[in-house]
Residue, then its C-alpha position, 0 to 999 in steps of 0.5 A: x500500500x502506498x502513502x499519500x502525498x504529504x502535501x495532499x494529506x496536510x491539505x486534507x487535514x486543513x479541511x481542503x475537500x478536494x484534497x480529501x477527495x484525492x485520498x478517497x479515490x486513492x484508497x476507496x478500492x482497497x477499503x472496499x475490498x477489506x470490508x468485503x472480506x470482513x462482512x462477506x457481503x457487498x452491500x454491507x461493504x459498500x455501507x462500511x466503506x462509505x461510513x469509513x470515509x465519513x468518519x475519516x473526514x470527520x476525524x482527519x484533523x486529529x490524524x497526527x501521522x503517528x502511524x501510516x495513513x493507510x493503517x489509520x484508515x484500515x482501523x476505521x474500516x475495520x470498526x465500520x465493517x463490524x458496525x455494519x455486521x451488527x446492523x439488524x437490516x436484512x442481508x440480500x443473498x447473492x450480491x457477493x456471488x454476483x460481484x465475483x465474476x472474473x476470469x478465474x472464478x473457480x480459484x477465487x471461490x476456493x480461496x474465498x472458501x478457505x478464507x472463510x474457513x479460518x478464524x476471523x482473527x487469522x483472516x483479518x491478519x492475513x488480509x492486512x499483511x498479504x493482500x493489502x501489504x501492511x507491515x507486521x507493526x502496521x497490522x498490529x496498530x490496526x488490530x490493536x495487538x502486539x507485533x508478536x501476536x500478529x506474527x503468531x496469527x500470520x503463522x497460524x493463518x498460513x497453516x490454516x489456509x493451506x489446510x483449508x485449501x487441501x480440505x483438512x480439518x485443521x482449517x477450523x483452528 
């Protein structure tokens, strides 16, 4: 994951709406993909993504740069995704499947099934590090964990994913 231009970030922190729109364009797809993996539903992920950027806009003035902007934003996205899951609205079935049409749909379906087979904590850690390219420290910041815990979760996540892809029982640990 890339860092935004520091000038754009500073302008956004100062209330420049066009600068914030640049940040939205730069991060929207990644935030949405993360939300889809957490919620397993495209509609909920869209809601969580929108709420993520609303909260980010509201609180960007308080962002001090103590962690990378992407890590800060993913932490907000994580909270918004969990909030969306707690929302009692009915979830339309089939939206996620319709959005998955791609050239290698079978491999994608196997990977998605394997990701669902592992625990939520392992899945989040794996996604942040392997899919979104965060460092162990950045993932620890997003998940509010110690780096050692993140490393342990990554080890277990990889092992569980391999087992899930092979159809083993170990995937449930």
